[in-house]
C-alpha positions, -999 to 999 in steps of 0.1 A, spaced: 770 328 125 777 333 161 750 328 187 754 349 219 732 340 248 728 366 276 725 338 301 743 306 307 739 278 333 764 294 357 748 329 356 714 313 362 727 293 391 744 323 408 715 347 403 704 362 436 669 376 439 660 405 462 637 392 489 602 406 489 575 402 515 549 394 489 574 375 468 574 339 454 582 308 473 621 305 471 619 267 468 596 269 439 618 295 422 649 273 428 632 243 414 622 262 383 657 277 379 672 242 382 651 232 352 663 262 333 699 255 342 695 219 330 681 231 297 708 257 293 735 231 299 720 209 272 718 239 249 754 248 256 765 212 247 744 208 216 745 243 200 781 242 189 776 208 173 745 220 156 762 251 143 791 230 129 766 206 114 747 234 97 779 250 85 790 217 69 756 213 53 757 249 39 793 243 26 781 211 9 751 228 -7 773 257 -19 798 232 -34 768 214 -51 755 247 -65 790 255 -79 793 220 -94 758 222 -110 768 256 -124 798 241 -140 777 212 -153 752 237 -168 781 256 -185 794 223 -199 759 213 -211 755 247 -228 788 242 -245 778 207 -257 744 220 -269 762 248 -289 785 222 -304 756 200 -313 738 229 -330 769 236 -351 773 199 -359 736 196 -369 739 227 -391 770 213 -408 752 179 -412 723 197 -428 746 216 -452 765 184 -460 732 166 -467 721 194 -490 754 191 -509 751 154 -512 715 159 -525 728 183 -551 755 159 -562 730 131 -566 708 154 -587 737 164 -608 747 128 -613 712 119 -624 711 148 -649 745 138 -663 734 102 -667 703 114 -685 724 136 -708 748 106 -716 718 85 -725 707 112 -750 742 111 -764 753 145 -750 786 148 -731 778 171 -701 815 181 -698 814 198 -732 783 219 -725 793 256 -721 
């Protein structure tokens, strides 16, 4: 972002006004212009530093946005992996539950004197 001022301290200082019979008091105009020149000099000194400071802040925020986007992508990947793990865990628990039930049924059959391996 480039800021272009139409005036600077030197242009204000060197400005010549056309005399007018009903014009303003030249001393008063000079005093006011001196105040403007002082403000412009301050602005000319501070503005480049402010622009650089804002550019650094913008760059830092853009970097942070990029980093947070990467973190979000990683978090999404982790969430997806957790969903798969939880699904697999649920399936494994179901299988364990079935094995426990089969074991109980086989024990009950053995108690009754029936060999479950010979049942067709």
